[in-house]
Structure formats: C-alpha cells, structure tokens
C-alpha positions in Angstrom: 21.8 -7.7 -18.5 18.3 -8.9 -19.0 16.0 -6.4 -20.7 12.7 -5.7 -19.1 9.9 -4.2 -21.0 7.3 -2.2 -19.3 3.7 -2.4 -20.5 3.4 -1.0 -24.0 2.5 2.7 -24.3 1.6 3.3 -20.7 4.8 4.9 -19.3 4.4 8.2 -17.6 7.8 9.3 -18.9 7.7 12.7 -20.7 10.7 14.3 -22.4 10.8 18.0 -23.3 13.7 18.3 -25.8 13.4 22.1 -26.0 14.5 22.3 -22.4 17.5 19.9 -22.9 21.0 21.4 -22.8 22.8 18.1 -23.4 24.4 17.9 -19.9 24.1 14.1 -20.0 22.8 13.5 -16.5 19.9 11.4 -17.8 22.4 9.1 -19.7 24.5 8.7 -16.5 21.6 7.7 -14.2 19.1 5.8 -16.3 19.5 2.1 -15.5 17.9 1.0 -18.8 19.8 3.4 -21.0 16.8 5.1 -22.5 18.7 8.3 -23.2 21.6 8.9 -25.6 23.4 12.2 -26.4 23.2 12.9 -30.1 24.1 16.3 -31.7 24.6 17.8 -28.3 21.2 16.9 -26.9 19.6 14.0 -25.2 17.5 11.7 -27.4 14.9 9.4 -25.9 15.0 5.7 -27.0 12.3 3.0 -26.4 10.1 4.5 -23.7 8.6 1.1 -23.0 11.9 0.1 -21.3 11.3 2.8 -18.7 10.6 1.3 -15.2 9.6 4.8 -13.9 12.3 4.9 -11.2 12.4 8.7 -11.6 16.2 9.0 -11.5 16.3 10.9 -14.8 13.7 13.5 -13.7 15.3 14.0 -10.3 18.7 14.5 -11.8 17.8 16.7 -14.7 18.8 20.3 -13.7 16.7 21.8 -16.5 13.3 20.0 -15.9 13.5 18.5 -19.4 12.2 15.2 -18.1 9.1 14.3 -16.1 8.0 10.9 -14.8 5.6 9.8 -12.1 7.7 7.4 -10.1 6.4 4.9 -7.6 3.5 3.5 -9.7 4.7 0.0 -8.9 6.5 -1.3 -12.0 10.0 -0.5 -10.8 9.3 -2.1 -7.5 7.9 -5.2 -9.1 10.9 -5.6 -11.5 13.5 -5.2 -8.7 11.7 -7.6 -6.4 11.3 -10.1 -9.2 15.0 -10.0 -9.9 15.8 -10.5 -6.3 13.6 -13.5 -6.2 15.3 -15.1 -9.2 12.9 -13.9 -11.9 9.7 -15.1 -10.2 6.7 -12.7 -10.7 5.5 -10.7 -7.8 1.8 -11.1 -6.8 0.0 -7.8 -6.6 -1.9 -7.1 -3.4 
C-alpha cells in the first residue's frame, strides 16, 4: 500500500489518552494505521499520516479522539488514487 503523508503539522487530529480504555476501535477503523494498542491503551503514531476521514473519532465510544473531517485532504487523496495518482486541482 502506498503511504500518503498529509501536510506536516497541520492535522486536526487530537488524541486524549486519559479517556482511552484500550477498546481498539481506532486500530480497527483507521485506514492508515495511526493507532496501535500498547500496554492496554491506544498509542498514536505519525499524525502526519492522518487523512482526516474521521473514522477513528466516529467509532471511539469514549470520545478519546477528535478530528475535523471534511477539510479536503481525504477527498483529494481518494480521488487522486482513483485517477491513477494524478493530483487533483483545487477549485
């Protein structure tokens, strides 16, 4: 799988480890595998890989994750892949 990096240090992804119970839903739903379970709790990896799809936040039953989905990056990455890797012009 091709690894897509988001713009450095601009992701809206926020993780609140004190709310995490280690249920693993974030690990199951994140398409870029940003989360891992270590010592019974989720750990956040390289947040610059986040495409802000919002799957982790929508599926976390304990509100340990917040992200502002729909800012455009996820859409651009998916459309680019569908078009064979060509960039998507912004309107």
